N, CA, C and O atoms as a GROMACS GRO file, in nm:
protein
  584
    1MET      N    1  -2.222  -0.098   4.749
    1MET     CA    2  -2.211  -0.111   4.606
    1MET      C    3  -2.185  -0.259   4.572
    1MET      O    4  -2.099  -0.323   4.632
    2ILE      N    5  -2.260  -0.309   4.476
    2ILE     CA    6  -2.245  -0.446   4.426
    2ILE      C    7  -2.156  -0.440   4.302
    2ILE      O    8  -2.174  -0.354   4.216
    3ALA      N    9  -2.061  -0.532   4.292
    3ALA     CA   10  -1.977  -0.542   4.173
    3ALA      C   11  -2.016  -0.670   4.098
    3ALA      O   12  -2.066  -0.765   4.157
    4VAL      N   13  -1.991  -0.669   3.968
    4VAL     CA   14  -2.030  -0.781   3.882
    4VAL      C   15  -1.906  -0.840   3.816
    4VAL      O   16  -1.826  -0.768   3.757
    5ASP      N   17  -1.892  -0.972   3.827
    5ASP     CA   18  -1.778  -1.042   3.768
    5ASP      C   19  -1.807  -1.076   3.621
    5ASP      O   20  -1.921  -1.070   3.575
    6THR      N   21  -1.702  -1.110   3.552
    6THR     CA   22  -1.709  -1.138   3.409
    6THR      C   23  -1.812  -1.246   3.375
    6THR      O   24  -1.886  -1.231   3.278
    7ASN      N   25  -1.816  -1.352   3.452
    7ASN     CA   26  -1.904  -1.462   3.414
    7ASN      C   27  -2.050  -1.418   3.407
    7ASN      O   28  -2.124  -1.464   3.319
    8LEU      N   29  -2.093  -1.333   3.496
    8LEU     CA   30  -2.230  -1.283   3.492
    8LEU      C   31  -2.253  -1.198   3.367
    8LEU      O   32  -2.359  -1.206   3.306
    9LEU      N   33  -2.154  -1.118   3.330
    9LEU     CA   34  -2.166  -1.037   3.208
    9LEU      C   35  -2.177  -1.126   3.085
    9LEU      O   36  -2.258  -1.101   2.996
   10VAL      N   37  -2.096  -1.230   3.080
   10VAL     CA   38  -2.100  -1.322   2.966
   10VAL      C   39  -2.235  -1.392   2.958
   10VAL      O   40  -2.295  -1.399   2.851
   11TYR      N   41  -2.283  -1.444   3.070
   11TYR     CA   42  -2.413  -1.513   3.069
   11TYR      C   43  -2.525  -1.418   3.026
   11TYR      O   44  -2.614  -1.457   2.952
   12ALA      N   45  -2.520  -1.296   3.073
   12ALA     CA   46  -2.625  -1.199   3.038
   12ALA      C   47  -2.621  -1.162   2.891
   12ALA      O   48  -2.725  -1.133   2.831
   13HIS      N   49  -2.504  -1.163   2.832
   13HIS     CA   50  -2.488  -1.125   2.692
   13HIS      C   51  -2.516  -1.241   2.595
   13HIS      O   52  -2.581  -1.221   2.492
   14ARG      N   53  -2.468  -1.359   2.627
   14ARG     CA   54  -2.478  -1.473   2.536
   14ARG      C   55  -2.612  -1.544   2.551
   14ARG      O   56  -2.637  -1.610   2.652
   15ARG      N   57  -2.695  -1.531   2.451
   15ARG     CA   58  -2.827  -1.594   2.455
   15ARG      C   59  -2.821  -1.746   2.454
   15ARG      O   60  -2.918  -1.812   2.491
   16ASP      N   61  -2.709  -1.801   2.411
   16ASP     CA   62  -2.694  -1.946   2.409
   16ASP      C   63  -2.650  -2.003   2.544
   16ASP      O   64  -2.633  -2.124   2.557
   17SER      N   65  -2.633  -1.919   2.643
   17SER     CA   66  -2.598  -1.964   2.777
   17SER      C   67  -2.722  -2.016   2.848
   17SER      O   68  -2.830  -1.957   2.838
   18ASP      N   69  -2.707  -2.126   2.920
   18ASP     CA   70  -2.818  -2.179   3.000
   18ASP      C   71  -2.865  -2.080   3.106
   18ASP      O   72  -2.979  -2.085   3.151
   19LEU      N   73  -2.777  -1.991   3.145
   19LEU     CA   74  -2.809  -1.894   3.250
   19LEU      C   75  -2.843  -1.756   3.194
   19LEU      O   76  -2.853  -1.659   3.269
   20HIS      N   77  -2.861  -1.747   3.062
   20HIS     CA   78  -2.883  -1.617   3.000
   20HIS      C   79  -3.000  -1.540   3.062
   20HIS      O   80  -2.983  -1.427   3.105
   21GLU      N   81  -3.117  -1.601   3.066
   21GLU     CA   82  -3.235  -1.527   3.114
   21GLU      C   83  -3.218  -1.480   3.258
   21GLU      O   84  -3.253  -1.366   3.291
   22ALA      N   85  -3.165  -1.565   3.343
   22ALA     CA   86  -3.146  -1.527   3.484
   22ALA      C   87  -3.041  -1.417   3.496
   22ALA      O   88  -3.059  -1.321   3.570
   23ALA      N   89  -2.931  -1.431   3.423
   23ALA     CA   90  -2.825  -1.330   3.429
   23ALA      C   91  -2.872  -1.198   3.368
   23ALA      O   92  -2.842  -1.090   3.420
   24TYR      N   93  -2.945  -1.207   3.258
   24TYR     CA   94  -2.997  -1.086   3.194
   24TYR      C   95  -3.088  -1.010   3.292
   24TYR      O   96  -3.082  -0.888   3.300
   25ALA      N   97  -3.171  -1.084   3.366
   25ALA     CA   98  -3.260  -1.022   3.463
   25ALA      C   99  -3.181  -0.952   3.574
   25ALA      O  100  -3.217  -0.842   3.616
   26VAL      N  101  -3.075  -1.016   3.621
   26VAL     CA  102  -2.992  -0.955   3.726
   26VAL      C  103  -2.930  -0.825   3.676
   26VAL      O  104  -2.935  -0.723   3.744
   27LEU      N  105  -2.872  -0.829   3.556
   27LEU     CA  106  -2.807  -0.708   3.500
   27LEU      C  107  -2.910  -0.601   3.468
   27LEU      O  108  -2.885  -0.482   3.490
   28ARG      N  109  -3.026  -0.640   3.418
   28ARG     CA  110  -3.131  -0.543   3.390
   28ARG      C  111  -3.176  -0.474   3.518
   28ARG      O  112  -3.194  -0.353   3.520
   29ASP      N  113  -3.195  -0.551   3.624
   29ASP     CA  114  -3.237  -0.493   3.752
   29ASP      C  115  -3.132  -0.396   3.806
   29ASP      O  116  -3.165  -0.290   3.858
   30LEU      N  117  -3.006  -0.433   3.793
   30LEU     CA  118  -2.900  -0.342   3.837
   30LEU      C  119  -2.897  -0.216   3.751
   30LEU      O  120  -2.893  -0.105   3.803
   31ALA      N  121  -2.900  -0.234   3.619
   31ALA     CA  122  -2.889  -0.120   3.527
   31ALA      C  123  -3.007  -0.025   3.537
   31ALA      O  124  -2.992   0.096   3.520
   32GLU      N  125  -3.125  -0.078   3.565
   32GLU     CA  126  -3.245   0.005   3.572
   32GLU      C  127  -3.278   0.050   3.714
   32GLU      O  128  -3.371   0.128   3.734
   33GLY      N  129  -3.203   0.001   3.810
   33GLY     CA  130  -3.230   0.036   3.950
   33GLY      C  131  -3.169   0.168   3.989
   33GLY      O  132  -3.108   0.238   3.908
   34ASP      N  133  -3.187   0.201   4.117
   34ASP     CA  134  -3.134   0.329   4.166
   34ASP      C  135  -3.020   0.308   4.266
   34ASP      O  136  -2.980   0.401   4.335
   35ARG      N  137  -2.968   0.186   4.273
   35ARG     CA  138  -2.859   0.153   4.363
   35ARG      C  139  -2.728   0.147   4.284
   35ARG      O  140  -2.724   0.094   4.173
   36VAL      N  141  -2.622   0.201   4.341
   36VAL     CA  142  -2.492   0.200   4.273
   36VAL      C  143  -2.442   0.056   4.258
   36VAL      O  144  -2.444  -0.022   4.353
   37TRP      N  145  -2.397   0.025   4.138
   37TRP     CA  146  -2.337  -0.104   4.109
   37TRP      C  147  -2.214  -0.081   4.022
   37TRP      O  148  -2.198   0.027   3.966
   38ALA      N  149  -2.129  -0.181   4.012
   38ALA     CA  150  -2.001  -0.158   3.946
   38ALA      C  151  -1.955  -0.277   3.864
   38ALA      O  152  -1.994  -0.391   3.887
   39ILE      N  153  -1.869  -0.244   3.768
   39ILE     CA  154  -1.796  -0.346   3.693
   39ILE      C  155  -1.648  -0.311   3.707
   39ILE      O  156  -1.606  -0.203   3.667
   40PRO      N  157  -1.569  -0.403   3.762
   40PRO     CA  158  -1.425  -0.378   3.767
   40PRO      C  159  -1.369  -0.374   3.624
   40PRO      O  160  -1.408  -0.455   3.540
   41TRP      N  161  -1.279  -0.282   3.598
   41TRP     CA  162  -1.220  -0.269   3.465
   41TRP      C  163  -1.167  -0.401   3.410
   41TRP      O  164  -1.192  -0.430   3.293
   42PRO      N  165  -1.096  -0.483   3.489
   42PRO     CA  166  -1.048  -0.609   3.433
   42PRO      C  167  -1.161  -0.698   3.380
   42PRO      O  168  -1.140  -0.777   3.288
   43CYS      N  169  -1.279  -0.688   3.438
   43CYS     CA  170  -1.394  -0.766   3.391
   43CYS      C  171  -1.444  -0.715   3.257
   43CYS      O  172  -1.495  -0.793   3.176
   44CYS      N  173  -1.430  -0.586   3.232
   44CYS     CA  174  -1.465  -0.531   3.101
   44CYS      C  175  -1.376  -0.592   2.994
   44CYS      O  176  -1.424  -0.639   2.891
   45TYR      N  177  -1.246  -0.592   3.019
   45TYR     CA  178  -1.151  -0.648   2.923
   45TYR      C  179  -1.176  -0.797   2.901
   45TYR      O  180  -1.177  -0.845   2.788
   46GLU      N  181  -1.196  -0.868   3.011
   46GLU     CA  182  -1.217  -1.012   3.001
   46GLU      C  183  -1.348  -1.043   2.929
   46GLU      O  184  -1.353  -1.137   2.849
   47PHE      N  185  -1.453  -0.967   2.955
   47PHE     CA  186  -1.579  -0.985   2.884
   47PHE      C  187  -1.557  -0.975   2.733
   47PHE      O  188  -1.599  -1.062   2.657
   48LEU      N  189  -1.490  -0.868   2.691
   48LEU     CA  190  -1.465  -0.849   2.548
   48LEU      C  191  -1.381  -0.963   2.491
   48LEU      O  192  -1.407  -1.010   2.380
   49SER      N  193  -1.283  -1.007   2.566
   49SER     CA  194  -1.197  -1.117   2.522
   49SER      C  195  -1.274  -1.248   2.508
   49SER      O  196  -1.257  -1.321   2.410
   50VAL      N  197  -1.358  -1.278   2.606
   50VAL     CA  198  -1.430  -1.406   2.606
   50VAL      C  199  -1.538  -1.410   2.498
   50VAL      O  200  -1.543  -1.506   2.421
   51VAL      N  201  -1.624  -1.311   2.492
   51VAL     CA  202  -1.738  -1.321   2.400
   51VAL      C  203  -1.698  -1.308   2.253
   51VAL      O  204  -1.774  -1.349   2.165
   52THR      N  205  -1.581  -1.252   2.225
   52THR     CA  206  -1.536  -1.240   2.086
   52THR      C  207  -1.440  -1.351   2.046
   52THR      O  208  -1.385  -1.348   1.935
   53ASN      N  209  -1.418  -1.448   2.132
   53ASN     CA  210  -1.322  -1.555   2.108
   53ASN      C  211  -1.387  -1.669   2.029
   53ASN      O  212  -1.474  -1.739   2.080
   54HIS      N  213  -1.343  -1.687   1.904
   54HIS     CA  214  -1.399  -1.792   1.817
   54HIS      C  215  -1.370  -1.933   1.867
   54HIS      O  216  -1.447  -2.025   1.839
   55ARG      N  217  -1.261  -1.951   1.939
   55ARG     CA  218  -1.231  -2.085   1.991
   55ARG      C  219  -1.331  -2.126   2.098
   55ARG      O  220  -1.366  -2.244   2.108
   56ILE      N  221  -1.376  -2.032   2.176
   56ILE     CA  222  -1.474  -2.064   2.282
   56ILE      C  223  -1.611  -2.091   2.222
   56ILE      O  224  -1.679  -2.185   2.263
   57TRP      N  225  -1.651  -2.011   2.125
   57TRP     CA  226  -1.788  -2.016   2.071
   57TRP      C  227  -1.798  -2.090   1.938
   57TRP      O  228  -1.899  -2.078   1.869
   58LYS      N  229  -1.697  -2.164   1.901
   58LYS     CA  230  -1.698  -2.248   1.781
   58LYS      C  231  -1.747  -2.174   1.658
   58LYS      O  232  -1.837  -2.220   1.587
   59GLY      N  233  -1.688  -2.060   1.633
   59GLY     CA  234  -1.723  -1.983   1.514
   59GLY      C  235  -1.843  -1.893   1.531
   59GLY      O  236  -1.875  -1.817   1.440
   60ALA      N  237  -1.911  -1.900   1.644
   60ALA     CA  238  -2.030  -1.817   1.667
   60ALA      C  239  -2.002  -1.708   1.771
   60ALA      O  240  -2.089  -1.671   1.849
   61ALA      N  241  -1.880  -1.659   1.770
   61ALA     CA  242  -1.842  -1.555   1.866
   61ALA      C  243  -1.916  -1.426   1.835
   61ALA      O  244  -1.961  -1.403   1.722
   62THR      N  245  -1.929  -1.344   1.936
   62THR     CA  246  -1.990  -1.212   1.920
   62THR      C  247  -1.895  -1.123   1.840
   62THR      O  248  -1.773  -1.125   1.862
   63GLN      N  249  -1.951  -1.048   1.748
   63GLN     CA  250  -1.870  -0.952   1.674
   63GLN      C  251  -1.820  -0.843   1.770
   63GLN      O  252  -1.895  -0.802   1.859
   64PRO      N  253  -1.696  -0.797   1.755
   64PRO     CA  254  -1.642  -0.698   1.848
   64PRO      C  255  -1.729  -0.572   1.862
   64PRO      O  256  -1.742  -0.520   1.973
   65GLU      N  257  -1.787  -0.524   1.755
   65GLU     CA  258  -1.871  -0.404   1.763
   65GLU      C  259  -1.993  -0.428   1.851
   65GLU      O  260  -2.033  -0.341   1.929
   66ARG      N  261  -2.052  -0.546   1.837
   66ARG     CA  262  -2.170  -0.579   1.918
   66ARG      C  263  -2.132  -0.594   2.066
   66ARG      O  264  -2.204  -0.548   2.154
   67ALA      N  265  -2.019  -0.657   2.092
   67ALA     CA  266  -1.972  -0.673   2.230
   67ALA      C  267  -1.946  -0.537   2.293
   67ALA      O  268  -1.981  -0.513   2.408
   68TRP      N  269  -1.885  -0.446   2.215
   68TRP     CA  270  -1.858  -0.312   2.265
   68TRP      C  271  -1.988  -0.238   2.294
   68TRP      O  272  -1.998  -0.170   2.395
   69ARG      N  273  -2.088  -0.250   2.206
   69ARG     CA  274  -2.217  -0.184   2.230
   69ARG      C  275  -2.284  -0.238   2.357
   69ARG      O  276  -2.348  -0.163   2.430
   70GLN      N  277  -2.268  -0.367   2.382
   70GLN     CA  278  -2.324  -0.424   2.505
   70GLN      C  279  -2.258  -0.362   2.627
   70GLN      O  280  -2.326  -0.324   2.722
   71LEU      N  281  -2.127  -0.353   2.624
   71LEU     CA  282  -2.055  -0.292   2.736
   71LEU      C  283  -2.094  -0.145   2.752
   71LEU      O  284  -2.110  -0.098   2.864
   72GLU      N  285  -2.111  -0.074   2.641
   72GLU     CA  286  -2.156   0.065   2.647
   72GLU      C  287  -2.294   0.076   2.712
   72GLU      O  288  -2.320   0.167   2.791
   73ALA      N  289  -2.382  -0.017   2.679
   73ALA     CA  290  -2.518  -0.014   2.736
   73ALA      C  291  -2.514  -0.030   2.887
   73ALA      O  292  -2.581   0.043   2.959
   74TRP      N  293  -2.435  -0.126   2.936
   74TRP     CA  294  -2.426  -0.145   3.081
   74TRP      C  295  -2.365  -0.024   3.149
   74TRP      O  296  -2.414   0.021   3.253
   75THR      N  297  -2.259   0.028   3.092
   75THR     CA  298  -2.191   0.140   3.157
   75THR      C  299  -2.266   0.271   3.144
   75THR      O  300  -2.234   0.369   3.211
   76ALA      N  301  -2.367   0.274   3.057
   76ALA     CA  302  -2.451   0.394   3.044
   76ALA      C  303  -2.552   0.405   3.157
   76ALA      O  304  -2.615   0.510   3.174
   77SER      N  305  -2.569   0.300   3.234
   77SER     CA  306  -2.660   0.304   3.349
   77SER      C  307  -2.614   0.415   3.442
   77SER      O  308  -2.496   0.419   3.479
   78PRO      N  309  -2.705   0.505   3.482
   78PRO     CA  310  -2.665   0.616   3.569
   78PRO      C  311  -2.602   0.573   3.702
   78PRO      O  312  -2.527   0.649   3.763
   79CYS      N  313  -2.634   0.452   3.745
   79CYS     CA  314  -2.582   0.404   3.873
   79CYS      C  315  -2.458   0.318   3.859
   79CYS      O  316  -2.405   0.269   3.959
   80ASN      N  317  -2.410   0.298   3.737
   80ASN     CA  318  -2.293   0.214   3.716
   80ASN      C  319  -2.164   0.292   3.739
   80ASN      O  320  -2.153   0.410   3.704
   81ARG      N  321  -2.067   0.224   3.798
   81ARG     CA  322  -1.934   0.277   3.816
   81ARG      C  323  -1.835   0.174   3.759
   81ARG      O  324  -1.856   0.054   3.772
   82LEU      N  325  -1.730   0.222   3.698
   82LEU     CA  326  -1.622   0.134   3.654
   82LEU      C  327  -1.510   0.145   3.757
   82LEU      O  328  -1.464   0.254   3.788
   83LEU      N  329  -1.469   0.031   3.809
   83LEU     CA  330  -1.371   0.030   3.918
   83LEU      C  331  -1.233  -0.007   3.868
   83LEU      O  332  -1.215  -0.106   3.798
   84GLY      N  333  -1.136   0.074   3.905
   84GLY     CA  334  -0.998   0.048   3.869
   84GLY      C  335  -0.908   0.052   3.991
   84GLY      O  336  -0.955   0.062   4.105
   85GLU      N  337  -0.780   0.046   3.965
   85GLU     CA  338  -0.682   0.049   4.071
   85GLU      C  339  -0.685   0.183   4.144
   85GLU      O  340  -0.707   0.288   4.084
   86THR      N  341  -0.662   0.178   4.273
   86THR     CA  342  -0.659   0.296   4.359
   86THR      C  343  -0.516   0.319   4.407
   86THR      O  344  -0.426   0.240   4.375
   87ASP      N  345  -0.495   0.425   4.481
   87ASP     CA  346  -0.360   0.454   4.533
   87ASP      C  347  -0.307   0.343   4.624
   87ASP      O  348  -0.186   0.319   4.627
   88ASP      N  349  -0.396   0.274   4.696
   88ASP     CA  350  -0.351   0.168   4.786
   88ASP      C  351  -0.364   0.028   4.724
   88ASP      O  352  -0.349  -0.072   4.794
   89PHE      N  353  -0.392   0.023   4.596
   89PHE     CA  354  -0.413  -0.104   4.527
   89PHE      C  355  -0.293  -0.198   4.539
   89PHE      O  356  -0.310  -0.316   4.568
   90PHE      N  357  -0.173  -0.147   4.516
   90PHE     CA  358  -0.053  -0.230   4.517
   90PHE      C  359  -0.038  -0.305   4.649
   90PHE      O  360  -0.004  -0.423   4.652
   91GLU      N  361  -0.063  -0.234   4.758
   91GLU     CA  362  -0.053  -0.296   4.890
   91GLU      C  363  -0.160  -0.404   4.909
   91GLU      O  364  -0.132  -0.512   4.960
   92ILE      N  365  -0.282  -0.374   4.867
   92ILE     CA  366  -0.391  -0.471   4.881
   92ILE      C  367  -0.362  -0.593   4.795
   92ILE      O  368  -0.376  -0.706   4.841
   93LEU      N  369  -0.322  -0.570   4.670
   93LEU     CA  370  -0.292  -0.682   4.580
   93LEU      C  371  -0.179  -0.767   4.636
   93LEU      O  372  -0.184  -0.890   4.628
   94GLY      N  373  -0.078  -0.703   4.691
   94GLY     CA  374   0.034  -0.778   4.748
   94GLY      C  375  -0.009  -0.875   4.856
   94GLY      O  376   0.045  -0.986   4.866
   95GLY      N  377  -0.106  -0.834   4.937
   95GLY     CA  378  -0.156  -0.923   5.041
   95GLY      C  379  -0.232  -1.042   4.987
   95GLY      O  380  -0.248  -1.143   5.056
   96LEU      N  381  -0.279  -1.032   4.865
   96LEU     CA  382  -0.356  -1.141   4.802
   96LEU      C  383  -0.268  -1.233   4.719
   96LEU      O  384  -0.280  -1.355   4.726
   97VAL      N  385  -0.179  -1.175   4.639
   97VAL     CA  386  -0.101  -1.258   4.545
   97VAL      C  387   0.012  -1.334   4.611
   97VAL      O  388   0.070  -1.424   4.550
   98GLN      N  389   0.045  -1.302   4.735
   98GLN     CA  390   0.152  -1.373   4.803
   98GLN      C  391   0.103  -1.497   4.877
   98GLN      O  392   0.180  -1.562   4.948
   99ARG      N  393  -0.024  -1.528   4.862
   99ARG     CA  394  -0.079  -1.649   4.925
   99ARG      C  395  -0.036  -1.771   4.842
   99ARG      O  396  -0.027  -1.762   4.719
  100PRO      N  397  -0.011  -1.884   4.908
  100PRO     CA  398   0.043  -2.001   4.838
  100PRO      C  399  -0.039  -2.049   4.717
  100PRO      O  400   0.019  -2.092   4.618
  101GLN      N  401  -0.170  -2.042   4.723
  101GLN     CA  402  -0.253  -2.096   4.615
  101GLN      C  403  -0.278  -1.994   4.503
  101GLN      O  404  -0.342  -2.028   4.403
  102VAL      N  405  -0.231  -1.874   4.518
  102VAL     CA  406  -0.257  -1.770   4.419
  102VAL      C  407  -0.141  -1.767   4.320
  102VAL      O  408  -0.034  -1.712   4.347
  103ARG      N  409  -0.166  -1.827   4.206
  103ARG     CA  410  -0.067  -1.830   4.098
  103ARG      C  411  -0.140  -1.854   3.967
  103ARG      O  412  -0.256  -1.896   3.966
  104GLY      N  413  -0.073  -1.829   3.857
  104GLY     CA  414  -0.133  -1.851   3.726
  104GLY      C  415  -0.257  -1.765   3.706
  104GLY      O  416  -0.257  -1.645   3.736
  105ALA      N  417  -0.361  -1.826   3.654
  105ALA     CA  418  -0.485  -1.754   3.623
  105ALA      C  419  -0.551  -1.693   3.746
  105ALA      O  420  -0.629  -1.598   3.734
  106ILE      N  421  -0.521  -1.746   3.864
  106ILE     CA  422  -0.582  -1.694   3.988
  106ILE      C  423  -0.533  -1.552   4.016
  106ILE      O  424  -0.600  -1.477   4.088
  107VAL      N  425  -0.418  -1.513   3.962
  107VAL     CA  426  -0.368  -1.377   3.981
  107VAL      C  427  -0.468  -1.276   3.925
  107VAL      O  428  -0.487  -1.168   3.981
  108HIS      N  429  -0.532  -1.310   3.814
  108HIS     CA  430  -0.635  -1.223   3.757
  108HIS      C  431  -0.750  -1.204   3.857
  108HIS      O  432  -0.799  -1.092   3.876
  109ASP      N  433  -0.793  -1.313   3.921
  109ASP     CA  434  -0.899  -1.303   4.022
  109ASP      C  435  -0.853  -1.220   4.141
  109ASP      O  436  -0.932  -1.145   4.200
  110ALA      N  437  -0.726  -1.233   4.177
  110ALA     CA  438  -0.671  -1.153   4.288
  110ALA      C  439  -0.678  -1.004   4.253
  110ALA      O  440  -0.707  -0.921   4.339
  111ARG      N  441  -0.653  -0.972   4.128
  111ARG     CA  442  -0.661  -0.832   4.085
  111ARG      C  443  -0.804  -0.781   4.099
  111ARG      O  444  -0.825  -0.671   4.150
  112ILE      N  445  -0.901  -0.858   4.056
  112ILE     CA  446  -1.041  -0.818   4.069
  112ILE      C  447  -1.078  -0.804   4.216
  112ILE      O  448  -1.143  -0.707   4.256
  113ALA      N  449  -1.036  -0.901   4.297
  113ALA     CA  450  -1.064  -0.896   4.441
  113ALA      C  451  -1.003  -0.771   4.504
  113ALA      O  452  -1.068  -0.703   4.584
  114ALA      N  453  -0.878  -0.741   4.469
  114ALA     CA  454  -0.811  -0.623   4.526
  114ALA      C  455  -0.882  -0.494   4.486
  114ALA      O  456  -0.896  -0.403   4.568
  115ILE      N  457  -0.927  -0.486   4.363
  115ILE     CA  458  -1.000  -0.367   4.319
  115ILE      C  459  -1.130  -0.353   4.398
  115ILE      O  460  -1.163  -0.245   4.445
  116CYS      N  461  -1.203  -0.463   4.412
  116CYS     CA  462  -1.328  -0.458   4.487
  116CYS      C  463  -1.305  -0.420   4.633
  116CYS      O  464  -1.379  -0.339   4.689
  117LEU      N  465  -1.202  -0.477   4.694
  117LEU     CA  466  -1.170  -0.443   4.833
  117LEU      C  467  -1.129  -0.298   4.845
  117LEU      O  468  -1.169  -0.230   4.940
  118ALA      N  469  -1.050  -0.249   4.752
  118ALA     CA  470  -1.005  -0.110   4.755
  118ALA      C  471  -1.122  -0.012   4.747
  118ALA      O  472  -1.116   0.097   4.802
  119HIS      N  473  -1.227  -0.052   4.679
  119HIS     CA  474  -1.344   0.035   4.663
  119HIS      C  475  -1.453   0.006   4.766
  119HIS      O  476  -1.559   0.070   4.764
  120GLY      N  477  -1.430  -0.088   4.855
  120GLY     CA  478  -1.526  -0.117   4.960
  120GLY      C  479  -1.656  -0.176   4.910
  120GLY      O  480  -1.763  -0.145   4.964
  121THR      N  481  -1.650  -0.259   4.808
  121THR     CA  482  -1.774  -0.318   4.757
  121THR      C  483  -1.840  -0.405   4.863
  121THR      O  484  -1.774  -0.471   4.944
  122GLU      N  485  -1.970  -0.404   4.858
  122GLU     CA  486  -2.050  -0.487   4.950
  122GLU      C  487  -2.033  -0.634   4.916
  122GLU      O  488  -2.018  -0.718   5.005
  123ALA      N  489  -2.035  -0.665   4.786
  123ALA     CA  490  -2.021  -0.803   4.740
  123ALA      C  491  -1.989  -0.804   4.592
  123ALA      O  492  -2.020  -0.709   4.519
  124LEU      N  493  -1.926  -0.913   4.548
  124LEU     CA  494  -1.901  -0.938   4.407
  124LEU      C  495  -1.996  -1.049   4.365
  124LEU      O  496  -1.993  -1.158   4.423
  125LEU      N  497  -2.079  -1.023   4.264
  125LEU     CA  498  -2.167  -1.126   4.210
  125LEU      C  499  -2.085  -1.210   4.114
  125LEU      O  500  -2.035  -1.159   4.013
  126THR      N  501  -2.073  -1.338   4.144
  126THR     CA  502  -1.990  -1.427   4.063
  126THR      C  503  -2.029  -1.572   4.085
  126THR      O  504  -2.090  -1.607   4.186
  127ARG      N  505  -1.994  -1.656   3.989
  127ARG     CA  506  -2.007  -1.801   4.006
  127ARG      C  507  -1.870  -1.864   4.019
  127ARG      O  508  -1.859  -1.986   4.031
  128ASP      N  509  -1.766  -1.785   4.017
  128ASP     CA  510  -1.628  -1.833   4.022
  128ASP      C  511  -1.591  -1.866   4.167
  128ASP      O  512  -1.580  -1.777   4.251
  129ARG      N  513  -1.572  -1.993   4.192
  129ARG     CA  514  -1.540  -2.038   4.328
  129ARG      C  515  -1.398  -2.004   4.372
  129ARG      O  516  -1.366  -2.011   4.490
  130ASP      N  517  -1.313  -1.966   4.276
  130ASP     CA  518  -1.176  -1.930   4.312
  130ASP      C  519  -1.169  -1.809   4.402
  130ASP      O  520  -1.069  -1.790   4.473
  131PHE      N  521  -1.272  -1.726   4.402
  131PHE     CA  522  -1.272  -1.609   4.490
  131PHE      C  523  -1.279  -1.649   4.637
  131PHE      O  524  -1.257  -1.565   4.725
  132ALA      N  525  -1.310  -1.775   4.666
  132ALA     CA  526  -1.308  -1.823   4.804
  132ALA      C  527  -1.168  -1.814   4.864
  132ALA      O  528  -1.152  -1.817   4.986
  133LEU      N  529  -1.066  -1.802   4.778
  133LEU     CA  530  -0.929  -1.784   4.826
  133LEU      C  531  -0.909  -1.648   4.892
  133LEU      O  532  -0.807  -1.624   4.956
  134PHE      N  533  -1.007  -1.560   4.876
  134PHE     CA  534  -0.999  -1.425   4.931
  134PHE      C  535  -1.120  -1.401   5.022
  134PHE      O  536  -1.214  -1.330   4.985
  135PRO      N  537  -1.118  -1.461   5.143
  135PRO     CA  538  -1.235  -1.455   5.231
  135PRO      C  539  -1.271  -1.313   5.276
  135PRO      O  540  -1.383  -1.290   5.322
  136GLU      N  541  -1.179  -1.219   5.264
  136GLU     CA  542  -1.211  -1.082   5.301
  136GLU      C  543  -1.305  -1.016   5.201
  136GLU      O  544  -1.362  -0.910   5.230
  137LEU      N  545  -1.321  -1.077   5.084
  137LEU     CA  546  -1.414  -1.028   4.982
  137LEU      C  547  -1.542  -1.109   4.989
  137LEU      O  548  -1.539  -1.231   4.972
  138THR      N  549  -1.653  -1.044   5.013
  138THR     CA  550  -1.782  -1.111   5.012
  138THR      C  551  -1.824  -1.136   4.867
  138THR      O  552  -1.824  -1.045   4.784
  139THR      N  553  -1.859  -1.260   4.838
  139THR     CA  554  -1.909  -1.294   4.705
  139THR      C  555  -2.048  -1.355   4.719
  139THR      O  556  -2.083  -1.412   4.822
  140ARG      N  557  -2.125  -1.341   4.612
  140ARG     CA  558  -2.258  -1.402   4.608
  140ARG      C  559  -2.282  -1.461   4.470
  140ARG      O  560  -2.255  -1.397   4.368
  141ASP      N  561  -2.332  -1.582   4.468
  141ASP     CA  562  -2.377  -1.643   4.344
  141ASP      C  563  -2.520  -1.596   4.322
  141ASP      O  564  -2.610  -1.634   4.398
  142PRO      N  565  -2.545  -1.512   4.220
  142PRO     CA  566  -2.678  -1.454   4.204
  142PRO      C  567  -2.784  -1.556   4.164
  142PRO      O  568  -2.903  -1.523   4.162
  143PHE      N  569  -2.745  -1.678   4.131
  143PHE     CA  570  -2.840  -1.780   4.088
  143PHE      C  571  -2.869  -1.883   4.196
  143PHE      O  572  -2.950  -1.973   4.177
  144HIS      N  573  -2.802  -1.868   4.309
  144HIS     CA  574  -2.818  -1.961   4.421
  144HIS      C  575  -2.912  -1.899   4.522
  144HIS      O  576  -2.886  -1.791   4.573
  145ARG      N  577  -3.019  -1.967   4.551
  145ARG     CA  578  -3.114  -1.918   4.652
  145ARG      C  579  -3.051  -1.929   4.789
  145ARG      O  580  -2.996  -2.032   4.826
  146GLN      N  581  -3.060  -1.820   4.865
  146GLN     CA  582  -2.997  -1.822   4.997
  146GLN      C  583  -3.100  -1.818   5.106
  146GLN      O  584  -3.066  -1.819   5.224
   0.00000   0.00000   0.00000
């Protein structure tokens, strides 16, 4: 199962992003495909927070209703799963957040990493390099040719 990080969701949604077309294609392929893919719950919240934030988009933020409809469209994919905390989440998270460099905003990334690890995801599609702090989680930049 492939999981999708917030940044990919934002790029796919925001037409003013330089990566919009590429991200939209990745999400479309996942949503229309027959392979299970996932969005961690914290990424849903962060997506809604980011795209509706007027400070980020200089007054051109996405209206909350439109952002919600976008999230509904992705989660309506028959192969989509929403990933949340599991029974062993606390233990997994503890192993991540007690690392010296994990503090502040990185704790949010640790939460996403712990959720993905708890669910045995194959990889997290992301452009966020901070996930390198969690080498047990495989990440892939969907825009980087490998």
